[in-house]
C-alpha positions as CSV (number, residue, x, y, z in Angstrom):
1,X,-19.1,8.2,33.3
2,X,-20.5,5.4,31.3
3,X,-18.7,4.1,28.2
4,X,-20.6,4.9,24.9
5,X,-22.5,2.0,23.4
6,X,-20.8,0.7,20.3
7,X,-23.4,-0.3,17.7
8,X,-22.4,-3.6,16.0
9,X,-25.3,-3.7,13.6
10,X,-27.3,-1.3,11.5
11,X,-30.1,-1.3,8.9
12,X,-30.4,0.7,5.8
13,X,-32.9,0.5,2.9
14,X,-30.4,-1.7,0.9
15,X,-30.1,-4.3,3.7
16,X,-28.8,-5.2,7.1
17,X,-25.2,-5.1,8.2
18,X,-23.4,-6.5,11.2
19,X,-19.8,-5.8,12.5
20,X,-17.9,-8.9,11.4
21,X,-14.5,-8.2,13.0
22,X,-12.3,-5.3,14.1
23,X,-8.5,-4.8,14.1
24,X,-6.8,-2.3,16.5
25,X,-3.1,-1.6,16.4
26,X,-3.0,0.3,19.7
27,X,-3.4,4.0,20.2
28,X,-1.8,5.9,17.4
29,X,-2.3,9.7,17.6
30,X,-4.2,11.2,14.7
31,X,-2.1,13.3,12.3
32,X,-3.9,14.6,9.2
33,X,-0.8,14.3,7.0
34,X,-0.4,10.7,7.9
35,X,-3.9,9.5,7.4
36,X,-4.4,5.7,6.8
37,X,-5.4,4.1,3.6
38,X,-6.6,0.5,2.9
39,X,-6.1,-1.7,-0.2
40,X,-7.5,-5.2,-0.7
41,X,-5.2,-7.4,-2.8
42,X,-5.9,-10.9,-4.2
43,X,-2.9,-13.1,-5.0
44,X,-3.5,-16.1,-7.2
45,X,-1.3,-19.2,-7.5
46,X,1.7,-20.0,-5.4
47,X,1.9,-20.7,-1.6
48,X,0.9,-17.1,-0.8
49,X,-2.5,-17.4,-2.6
50,X,-5.3,-15.5,-0.9
51,X,-6.8,-12.1,0.0
52,X,-4.7,-9.6,1.8
53,X,-5.2,-6.2,3.5
54,X,-2.5,-3.6,2.8
55,X,-2.8,-0.5,5.1
56,X,-0.6,2.2,6.5
57,X,-0.6,3.5,10.0
58,X,1.9,6.1,11.1
59,X,5.4,5.3,9.7
60,X,4.5,1.7,8.7
61,X,2.9,-0.2,5.8
62,X,1.2,-3.4,7.1
63,X,0.2,-6.5,5.2
64,X,-2.2,-8.9,6.8
65,X,-4.4,-11.8,5.6
66,X,-7.9,-10.5,5.0
67,X,-9.5,-13.0,7.4
68,X,-7.0,-12.6,10.3
69,X,-8.1,-9.5,12.1
70,X,-7.2,-10.9,15.5
71,X,-3.6,-11.5,14.6
72,X,-0.6,-9.2,14.1
73,X,0.2,-8.3,10.5
74,X,2.4,-10.7,8.5
75,X,4.8,-7.9,7.8
76,X,5.2,-4.3,9.0
77,X,7.4,-2.3,6.6
78,X,9.1,0.9,7.5
79,X,10.4,2.9,4.5
80,X,12.7,5.2,6.3
81,X,14.0,4.1,9.7
82,X,16.2,7.2,10.0
83,X,15.1,10.5,11.4
84,X,14.0,11.8,8.0
85,X,10.7,13.6,8.5
86,X,8.9,12.7,5.3
87,X,9.7,9.0,4.8
88,X,6.3,7.6,5.7
89,X,3.9,5.8,3.3
90,X,0.9,8.0,2.3
91,X,-0.9,5.9,-0.3
92,X,-0.8,2.6,-2.1
93,X,-2.4,0.7,-4.9
94,X,-2.5,-3.0,-6.0
95,X,-3.0,-4.4,-9.5
96,X,-2.2,-8.0,-10.4
97,X,0.6,-7.3,-12.9
98,X,2.1,-10.1,-15.1
99,X,5.7,-9.3,-14.1
100,X,4.8,-9.5,-10.4
101,X,5.5,-5.8,-9.7
102,X,1.9,-5.3,-8.4
103,X,2.2,-2.8,-5.5
104,X,2.8,0.9,-5.6
105,X,3.5,2.9,-2.5
106,X,3.5,6.7,-2.5
107,X,5.9,8.3,0.1
108,X,5.5,11.7,1.8
109,X,8.9,12.9,0.3
110,X,7.5,12.5,-3.2
111,X,9.0,9.2,-4.1
112,X,7.0,6.2,-5.5
113,X,8.1,2.7,-4.7
114,X,7.3,-0.1,-7.2
115,X,7.2,-3.4,-5.4
116,X,6.0,-7.0,-5.4
117,X,3.4,-7.9,-2.8
118,X,4.4,-11.6,-3.0
119,X,8.1,-10.6,-2.2
120,X,7.0,-8.7,0.9
121,X,4.9,-11.6,2.2
122,X,7.6,-14.2,1.5
123,X,10.4,-12.2,3.2
124,X,12.0,-13.8,6.3
125,X,10.0,-13.1,9.5
126,X,11.1,-10.0,11.3
127,X,12.2,-8.2,8.2
128,X,10.8,-4.7,8.3
129,X,12.7,-3.2,5.3
130,X,10.6,-3.3,2.1
131,X,11.9,-5.1,-0.9
132,X,11.7,-2.3,-3.6
133,X,12.2,-3.1,-7.3
134,X,12.3,0.5,-8.3
135,X,12.2,3.9,-6.7
136,X,10.6,6.5,-9.0
137,X,10.9,10.3,-8.5
138,X,14.1,9.7,-6.5
139,X,15.8,12.9,-5.6
140,X,12.6,14.7,-6.6
141,X,13.3,14.6,-10.3
142,X,9.7,15.4,-11.3
143,X,8.0,16.7,-8.1
144,X,9.3,17.2,-4.6
145,X,5.9,17.4,-2.9
146,X,4.1,14.7,-1.0
147,X,2.7,11.9,-3.1
148,X,-1.0,11.9,-2.3
149,X,-2.3,9.2,-4.6
150,X,-1.0,6.3,-6.8
151,X,-3.1,4.4,-9.2
152,X,-2.6,1.7,-11.8
153,X,-4.2,2.4,-15.2
154,X,-6.9,-0.3,-15.8
155,X,-6.3,-2.8,-18.6
156,X,-2.6,-2.1,-18.9
157,X,-1.5,-5.2,-17.0
158,X,0.4,-3.0,-14.6
159,X,2.5,-1.4,-17.3
160,X,1.2,2.1,-16.7
161,X,0.4,4.0,-13.5
162,X,-0.1,7.5,-12.2
163,X,1.2,9.4,-9.2
164,X,-0.5,12.6,-7.9
165,X,1.4,15.1,-5.8
166,X,0.4,17.8,-3.3
167,X,1.5,20.4,-5.8
168,X,-1.4,19.3,-8.2
169,X,1.0,17.6,-10.6
170,X,0.1,14.2,-12.1
171,X,3.0,12.1,-13.3
172,X,2.3,9.2,-15.7
173,X,4.8,6.3,-15.7
174,X,4.8,3.7,-18.5
175,X,6.9,0.6,-18.7
176,X,8.6,0.4,-22.1
177,X,10.5,-2.9,-21.5
178,X,10.8,-5.6,-19.0
179,X,13.8,-7.6,-17.8
180,X,11.8,-10.7,-18.9
181,X,11.3,-9.3,-22.4
182,X,14.2,-10.6,-24.5
183,X,12.9,-8.8,-27.7
184,X,13.6,-5.3,-26.2
185,X,16.8,-3.6,-27.3
């Protein structure tokens, strides 16, 4: 039986497109509850400046340079290396926040991890534990169902974000002070 022909270019009324590159992480069985998401992030200033892809496959959250599809990810983070069933990342969002806490990760157990993308990239090679600044909804304080979506609120400089859960609940988080803000009580 012949292999199907893969089309690497196509034409639509808006223009022509060609396959630029492709990244395959090996055969990962499809599981609807662990669908993959992709976020594009741009870091400005510092040694890590550039465009990055943040994506989840299975139990891992991967970070790779945008233009390096033939290479392995810079870091592959596992949020729960134990046998806990619902410790995998489901969704993520990036927003260039002033305080550097610019990456949100929603976990299947309902938790939301607030992190710095720059800290994940600059971690020592081989580190697969995420550097988490804060875990929100720990112990299912607000909602114990799967976190399906996280989103930074535009024009808040990363100070406000939402988490949507499988129960239909939306939880709004707002930063009221920062460790860098000396005027806060």
